[in-house]
C-alpha positions, -999 to +999 in steps of 0.1 A: +167+697-472+200+689-483+228+715-477+252+725-505+292+729-500+313+743-528+347+728-525+380+745-546+408+729-560+383+697-559+396+680-586+429+663-571+446+658-540+434+669-506+406+689-528+395+654-540+400+636-502+374+667-492+345+657-518+351+623-513+345+627-474+311+653-481+298+626-507+291+605-480+267+628-464+238+646-474+253+673-495+247+686-528+283+689-543+299+719-562+330+707-573+351+733-585+384+736-606+402+748-634+407+705-647+372+699-660+381+663-672+393+653-636+362+672-620+342+650-647+360+617-637+351+624-598+318+627-608+315+598-624+332+578-596+309+591-571+277+588-594+286+551-599+284+548-559+253+566-556+235+579-586+207+596-566+238+620-557+233+659-569+269+672-580+277+700-603+312+708-617+326+740-627+355+741-643+371+775-643+400+793-631+398+808-599+428+831-604+414+852-627+382+877-622+367+861-652+367+826-633+355+839-605+326+852-621+317+822-638+316+806-604+293+833-586+270+832-617+265+794-619+261+793-577+247+825-559+252+813-527+260+782-506+255+768-469+294+758-469+323+772-488+356+751-482+382+772-494+407+747-502+426+759-535+463+764-529+502+762-548+534+748-535+566+751-545+600+751-524+621+779-534+653+793-512+647+828-499+671+844-514+663+828-552+625+843-548+611+871-572+582+891-564+567+869-590+568+841-570+556+858-539+527+868-557+515+840-574+516+824-540+499+851-522+470+851-551+465+814-550+468+809-512+452+841-499+437+863-526+413+831-543+398+823-509+396+859-500+375+872-527+350+838-528+347+846-493+337+883-500+307+870-521+297+840-503+302+848-465+279+882-472+252+858-482+259+836-451+256+864-428+224+880-443+207+846-438+223+842-404+237+806-413+267+790-430+301+775-429+332+790-441+360+765-437+395+773-452+424+751-458+461+763-442+491+738-436+507+732-404+535+750-423+516+782-411+530+773-375+564+757-385+587+779-400+608+763-432+638+776-444+629+761-479+595+777-485+596+809-467+570+823-492+546+793-486+546+794-452+537+835-449+505+831-472+494+804-450+497+825-423+481+850-435+449+825-443+449+818-407+447+855-397+420+865-423+399+830-407+400+844-377+394+881-385+363+869-403+349+851-372+344+884-354+315+892-383+297+862-371+285+876-336+249+869-331+245+842-362+248+809-364+279+812-392+310+800-383+344+806-395+373+776-390+407+769-405+425+733-410+456+730-407+469+698-427+505+677-424+523+660-453+491+644-472+494+615-492+483+631-528+496+621-562+520+649-562+534+642-529+535+605-539+553+615-571+581+639-549+589+611-520+592+579-549+616+603-568+634+616-536+640+586-511+630+553-531+610+538-555+587+518-531+562+541-519+558+523-480+596+527-476+595+559-496+574+576-469+592+561-438+624+579-453+603+608-457+587+612-422+621+603-405+631+639-417+601+651-395+606+634-363+580+656-341+551+635-361+534+612-337+517+593-360+549+585-384+533+591-413+517+611-444+480+620-438+455+611-456+434+634-478+401+618-467+410+621-428+415+661-439+379+658-457+367+639-428+375+671-406+358+694-430+327+674-428+332+680-389+333+716-391+305+719-415+282+700-392+253+721-377+260+707-345+298+720-348+281+760-342+302+764-310+331+758-326+340+795-344+372+815-349+394+780-347+424+762-362+419+722-362+455+707-369+447+676-391+488+673-394+495+641-368+516+661-344+539+672-362+533+709-348+546+707-309+531+736-296+504+726-270+478+755-285 
């Protein structure tokens, strides 16, 4: 029997990378994003490779109560939930307004919390399931250019670890992935405009500003997806309440 996976923010970037990784395994995919057009394109790509793949798309804005209810009505439970949807921006701390903080926390923390409240409860009732949060290496690495983003992603770590405490004596696990800077369309646009029109050279110059990186390159979204597939696997049951760093060594702490 195939297992189901919900992936939020699946239309592009890291979300698409995660969806691509799960599409290579025996999962029924439920791809969620507010951009229905991009979801349809991704679904077409996956079906072109495997016409028998079962894929559902839900175009909805998860930042609204109505948008979340649309998903809950469409999909009542799942084996795996990947809380990937998020938001990023650089603003000086002293220029941040309350609206900036609220938007950052809403999109990076509250959506994942609300979806977990709905699907995680059903996992606990069934005593099986995988809850996966996508945080960021910025949750561990302070960055004065995006303090509100760092704070929101640190909140995700705390939520993930606290929810893991509720899984005792079940086969449910709750874990967090901390990606490093990833080669998404948004990152490509940013670095080619800021550093060099040539992507390879722009990536080299960008990574030079992050000298602690061991791999010396941007993380590929599919690599983050592979980590999510690993945590979702039924054989990963001993990994619970943990943080998996997929950031190429940027975080220098030993734990």
